[in-house]
C-alpha beads as a LAMMPS data file, in Angstrom:
LAMMPS data file: protein, C-alpha beads

104 atoms
103 bonds

1 atom types
1 bond types

-500.0 500.0 xlo xhi
-500.0 500.0 ylo yhi
-500.0 500.0 zlo zhi

Masses

1 110.0

Atoms # bond

1 1 1 -423.822 -417.138 -116.452
2 1 1 -420.289 -416.836 -117.835
3 1 1 -418.983 -413.338 -118.647
4 1 1 -417.285 -413.282 -122.075
5 1 1 -415.521 -410.653 -124.148
6 1 1 -414.880 -410.986 -127.877
7 1 1 -411.993 -408.802 -129.072
8 1 1 -411.956 -408.113 -132.811
9 1 1 -408.633 -406.531 -133.866
10 1 1 -409.964 -404.564 -136.825
11 1 1 -411.066 -400.993 -137.589
12 1 1 -414.750 -401.690 -136.926
13 1 1 -416.917 -398.717 -135.970
14 1 1 -419.798 -399.084 -133.475
15 1 1 -422.658 -399.293 -135.997
16 1 1 -420.788 -401.817 -138.123
17 1 1 -419.947 -403.818 -134.970
18 1 1 -423.666 -404.089 -134.211
19 1 1 -424.802 -404.931 -137.722
20 1 1 -421.936 -407.250 -138.637
21 1 1 -421.252 -409.047 -135.364
22 1 1 -423.581 -408.331 -132.414
23 1 1 -426.982 -408.648 -134.111
24 1 1 -426.127 -411.893 -135.970
25 1 1 -424.488 -413.310 -132.838
26 1 1 -427.475 -412.753 -130.580
27 1 1 -429.911 -413.862 -133.296
28 1 1 -427.958 -417.110 -133.699
29 1 1 -427.709 -417.750 -129.954
30 1 1 -431.445 -417.139 -129.577
31 1 1 -432.233 -419.427 -132.533
32 1 1 -430.233 -422.204 -130.812
33 1 1 -432.077 -421.601 -127.531
34 1 1 -428.889 -420.482 -125.752
35 1 1 -429.480 -417.970 -122.994
36 1 1 -427.293 -414.890 -123.502
37 1 1 -427.304 -411.318 -122.265
38 1 1 -425.544 -408.438 -124.008
39 1 1 -423.540 -406.306 -121.563
40 1 1 -421.891 -403.788 -123.861
41 1 1 -419.267 -403.109 -126.437
42 1 1 -416.401 -400.782 -127.021
43 1 1 -414.010 -399.363 -129.543
44 1 1 -410.222 -399.446 -129.114
45 1 1 -408.478 -396.258 -130.211
46 1 1 -404.772 -395.496 -130.635
47 1 1 -402.865 -392.489 -131.890
48 1 1 -401.275 -393.319 -135.241
49 1 1 -399.313 -390.592 -137.033
50 1 1 -400.895 -388.000 -134.757
51 1 1 -404.475 -389.120 -135.506
52 1 1 -406.865 -391.181 -133.421
53 1 1 -407.405 -394.476 -135.227
54 1 1 -409.741 -397.389 -134.479
55 1 1 -407.647 -400.501 -133.874
56 1 1 -410.273 -402.929 -132.646
57 1 1 -413.538 -403.449 -130.831
58 1 1 -415.028 -405.552 -128.058
59 1 1 -418.360 -407.259 -127.496
60 1 1 -419.154 -408.110 -123.876
61 1 1 -421.921 -410.517 -122.913
62 1 1 -422.890 -413.420 -120.681
63 1 1 -423.899 -416.917 -121.723
64 1 1 -425.485 -419.645 -119.676
65 1 1 -423.698 -422.557 -121.387
66 1 1 -420.278 -422.008 -122.965
67 1 1 -420.142 -425.536 -124.393
68 1 1 -423.256 -424.840 -126.471
69 1 1 -422.435 -421.197 -127.198
70 1 1 -418.813 -421.483 -128.367
71 1 1 -419.524 -423.289 -131.677
72 1 1 -422.258 -420.738 -132.474
73 1 1 -419.964 -417.819 -131.621
74 1 1 -417.151 -419.227 -133.791
75 1 1 -419.542 -419.803 -136.707
76 1 1 -420.988 -416.282 -136.577
77 1 1 -417.554 -414.642 -136.312
78 1 1 -416.210 -416.728 -139.191
79 1 1 -419.242 -415.962 -141.382
80 1 1 -418.819 -412.243 -140.596
81 1 1 -415.154 -412.523 -141.664
82 1 1 -413.687 -411.563 -138.303
83 1 1 -409.868 -411.442 -138.455
84 1 1 -408.025 -414.631 -137.450
85 1 1 -406.540 -412.889 -134.376
86 1 1 -410.030 -412.401 -132.921
87 1 1 -410.216 -413.780 -129.390
88 1 1 -413.023 -414.972 -127.159
89 1 1 -412.061 -414.435 -123.522
90 1 1 -413.634 -415.420 -120.267
91 1 1 -413.475 -412.183 -118.257
92 1 1 -413.683 -413.386 -114.659
93 1 1 -411.087 -414.799 -114.251
94 1 1 -409.609 -413.537 -117.513
95 1 1 -408.607 -416.437 -119.744
96 1 1 -408.469 -416.708 -123.542
97 1 1 -410.727 -419.633 -124.337
98 1 1 -410.533 -419.503 -128.131
99 1 1 -408.727 -417.777 -131.015
100 1 1 -410.361 -417.909 -134.441
101 1 1 -406.985 -418.853 -135.920
102 1 1 -406.962 -422.115 -133.902
103 1 1 -408.002 -425.324 -135.532
104 1 1 -411.182 -426.788 -134.094

Bonds

1 1 1 2
2 1 2 3
3 1 3 4
4 1 4 5
5 1 5 6
6 1 6 7
7 1 7 8
8 1 8 9
9 1 9 10
10 1 10 11
11 1 11 12
12 1 12 13
13 1 13 14
14 1 14 15
15 1 15 16
16 1 16 17
17 1 17 18
18 1 18 19
19 1 19 20
20 1 20 21
21 1 21 22
22 1 22 23
23 1 23 24
24 1 24 25
25 1 25 26
26 1 26 27
27 1 27 28
28 1 28 29
29 1 29 30
30 1 30 31
31 1 31 32
32 1 32 33
33 1 33 34
34 1 34 35
35 1 35 36
36 1 36 37
37 1 37 38
38 1 38 39
39 1 39 40
40 1 40 41
41 1 41 42
42 1 42 43
43 1 43 44
44 1 44 45
45 1 45 46
46 1 46 47
47 1 47 48
48 1 48 49
49 1 49 50
50 1 50 51
51 1 51 52
52 1 52 53
53 1 53 54
54 1 54 55
55 1 55 56
56 1 56 57
57 1 57 58
58 1 58 59
59 1 59 60
60 1 60 61
61 1 61 62
62 1 62 63
63 1 63 64
64 1 64 65
65 1 65 66
66 1 66 67
67 1 67 68
68 1 68 69
69 1 69 70
70 1 70 71
71 1 71 72
72 1 72 73
73 1 73 74
74 1 74 75
75 1 75 76
76 1 76 77
77 1 77 78
78 1 78 79
79 1 79 80
80 1 80 81
81 1 81 82
82 1 82 83
83 1 83 84
84 1 84 85
85 1 85 86
86 1 86 87
87 1 87 88
88 1 88 89
89 1 89 90
90 1 90 91
91 1 91 92
92 1 92 93
93 1 93 94
94 1 94 95
95 1 95 96
96 1 96 97
97 1 97 98
98 1 98 99
99 1 99 100
100 1 100 101
101 1 101 102
102 1 102 103
103 1 103 104
């Protein structure tokens, strides 16, 4: 299994992250018969003008076959209108394997 992290640089709260990105992603992977396991997610916070502000979120999971999973992941993120600076990283070792803004 390959450990991946999707970073979405947008003010997405945890419930929205699940409904908009995680649920459709795992439904689509399952529909394609791609083995995947959700590991967790997180919210990036920064202080902006003295207030804590959400600046992004992460989705962490493992997939058995990145070659099959990557097109599905890109499609789901694009359909969910993820920002173009969204990245899909391999976490061990850490390597950016795709940016939504890249041409495919």
